[in-house]
N, C-alpha and C positions, 0 to 999 in steps of 0.2 A: 567845198563839199559839205554835205549835210551835217549839222551839229547834232551830237548825241544829247537828246533831251530825256534824261532819266525820269523826270516827273511824268512826261507824256507816255513813256514806255510803261511805267508802273500803272498809270491810270488805265491804259488800254489792255494791259496784262490782266487786270482785275475783271475786265469785261469780255475777254477773248473767247470764252466758252459759250457765250450766249448764242452765237451764230457764226457761220462761215464768214459773213461780212465783217463781224467784229474781229474775228481772228486775222483777217486780211489787213485790217487797220493796225492791229498790233504788230504784224510783220512789217508793215510799212514803216512804222516808227522805229522798230528794232533794227531795221536794215541799216540805220546810220552806223551801227557797229561794224557791219560788213564793209561799208564804204571806208571807215577809218582804217581797217586792216588793209584794204586795197591801196589806200593812200600811203600807208607805211611801206608797202611793197613797191611803190612807184608805178602802180597800174591805174590808168585812167578809166573811168566809166564812160565810154564813148564808142562811137561806131555802131556795129551790129552786135546785139547781145541776145543770148539764149539763156533762159532759166530752165534747166533740164530736170524739172520736177518741182513745179511752182505751187502745188497745192491750191489754196484759195486765191493766190495771185497778188498778195501784198508786196512781195519783193519785186516782181516785174513792174508794178505800179511805180515804185520808188525809182527803179532804174530808168524808166521811160522819161523821167523828168530831167535826165542828163544825157542819155544816149540818143543816137540818130534813130534807131529802131530797136524794138524789143519784142521777142517772142517768148511766151511762157507755155510750156507743154506739161501735161500730166495725163496719166492713163485714166483718171477719173475726172469728170467735169465739175469739180469743186469750185472752179473759178467762175462759173457762169453767173451765179448770184452774188459774187464777191468782186473779184478782179475786173470782170467785164463791166459790172455796174459802176464800180469806183472809177474806172478809166473813162467811162461815158460821162459821169458826173463832173469829172475834172477836164473834160475835153481833150484827152490825150489821143491823138490820131496816129501816133507811132507805136502804139501798144496793141499786140495781137495775141490771142490764145488759141490753142488747139489741143485736142485729145491725141496723144501720141505716146509711144513706148520709148523710154530712154535707152533701151537696148536695141532699138531699131529706129533711129532718128530719121524722119522723112525729109532730110535736107542733103544737098550736095556737099561734097568735101570742101573744106575751106570757106564755109559760108559766114562764120561768126568770128568777131574780134575778141569777144569775151563770152565764156560759158560759165554759168553758175550752177553749182550743185550744193545746195544748202540743206544739210540734214536729210539727204536723200539716199545715199549709197547703202546705208544699213537696211533699207527697205527694198533693195533690188535683188532679184533672184540670181543674177549673174553679174557680180561686180566687175570682174575683168572685162567682160563684153561691154558693159556700160562705160567704163573708162576708155576703152578703145573707140567707142562711138563719139564720146566727147572730144577725143583727140582727132578723130577723122573730120569732124565738122569745124575744127578750129583753123582759122586762117594763119598763114605764116606770120610769126611775130605776135600772135595772139596769146591769151592767157585763160587758164581755167581757175576759178575759185572753188575750193572744195572744203566743206566742213562736215565733221561727224564726231562721234564719241566712241571710245572703246566699249565693247559690249559688257565687259566685266565691271565697269564703273556704275555708280548709281545712276548717273545721267544717261549713259549709253544702254543701260539694261532695258529701258522703256517698260518698267514694271512699277506698280504702285509701291508706296512705302508704308511699312507698318508704323503705328504710333510709337512703338518701341523700336528705335532705330537699329535694326538687325539686317545685315547683308544676306538675306535669305538665299539669293541666287548664288552666292559664293559658298554658302554652307551646304546646300543640298543639290546644287546644279540647276540649270535654267529650266529644264523640263518639269522637275518637281516643284520649283518655285512658281512657275506659271500656273500649274494645276492648283497649287495652294491658294494663290491669289484669286483664281477663278472661283474656288470654293468659298473663300472668305467674302468675296463681293456678293455672292448669292445668299450666304447664311449668317455672316457676321461683319457687315460693312463698317460697323463702329470700330473695328480693329485697324482700319486703314486711315492713313494720315490725310490724303487728299479728299476734299469734299465731293459729294456725289456728282455734281455737275462738271467736275474736272477729271473724273475717273472713268475711263472707257470700260473698265471691267464692271463697275457698278451699273453704268448705263446699259451695257449688253445684258447683264443679269435682269435688270428691271424690264427690258423689252422681251425677255424670254429667249434671247439669242445665245449662241455659244461663241465665246470670244476666242478668236484664233490668233496665233502668234504671227505678227507681221514683221518681226525682226529676222530678215532673210539672210543678211550678211553679218557674220560674227566678226566685227571689226576689231583688229588688234593693230597696234602701232607699227610694228615691224612688218607684219603681213601686208598692211596697206602700202607701205613704202615700196615693197616688192611689186605689188599690183600696179602701182603708178609707173614704175620703171618698165614693167612688162608691156604696158599699154603704149609705150613710146613717148612718155611724158617725163619731164625733168622738174624737180622741186626747185623753185625760185626762192620761196620763203615758207618756213614752217614755224608755227607757234603752237606749243603744247601748253594748255591752260590747266594748272593743277587745281585740285580741290582746296577748299578753305583750310582743311586740316593740314595739308602739305605746306601751304603758304605761311602757316604759323610756326613751322620748323625753322631751325637755323639754316641760313642760306645754303651752305655746303651740303648739308643733309637733304634739304629739299631738292637740290639739283640732282643728287644721287638717286633719290626716290623717283624723280621724274624720268630719269634716263635709264634706269635699270630695267632690264627685261623681266625681272622678278616682280616688280611692283607697278610699273607705269600703266599697265592696262586696267588696273583697279583704281588708281589715284589721279588719273588725268580725266578731267570732266569734259573737255572739248579740244578738238584738234582743228587747226585752220591751215590751209595751204594755198599758195599761188603756184600754179604749174604752167609750163610751156612745153612745146614740142621739143623732144630731144634732138 
């Protein structure tokens, strides 16, 4: 399976906001971490694969180097100048892209051996329906890879960060925090940590556009587990990745913070699952 090349990931991460093509390359190299998780779960990247929310197409590009056939779908044609172009450059004939809605997948039931949902579900209007669709198109014995972040964490909030590290979304609520960041991006961008080319709030302000909140599903750990079960899926493997602050705590305390309903949604930076049909 692909080796995790941290140097290449870092190099492409520094360039990823230049274009959709550059972001797809970053996703291609970062996908090695997804492969490593699947390998730990004993899930091969083989057969027929669907990326149910592929963005620019870097992940399907990576999958196509191992699987028999790969389809990447997204409701926006971001993949046209990125994944399609990269696939053509590399001569990948088993890679296909299409505009489609993850809540109404245009495929027959049982079509795919592996379905990927990488940082997608938080942007879906109806997460339970999306999960049911992923389960519907999954072949018997197949698997779903799902990754996301709790919306109360810094990573899952999908908000800029202040130079003074303050969890504004926890202090004033998401709506007020979103409005505050929109104001700061327009009138005081120097207060924000991310540079302008990496900050969608600043980009929108400079274009004279109104930034809208695209975090449609407010992911919480226990809520997501319930949605998975309700969709007819079963958890094969779950990994909850804590923030650096938690990892520095004594092991017993870190485990309690990670597993407690009182704290886990704010202190887990990423969640990864392998699922199968129940």
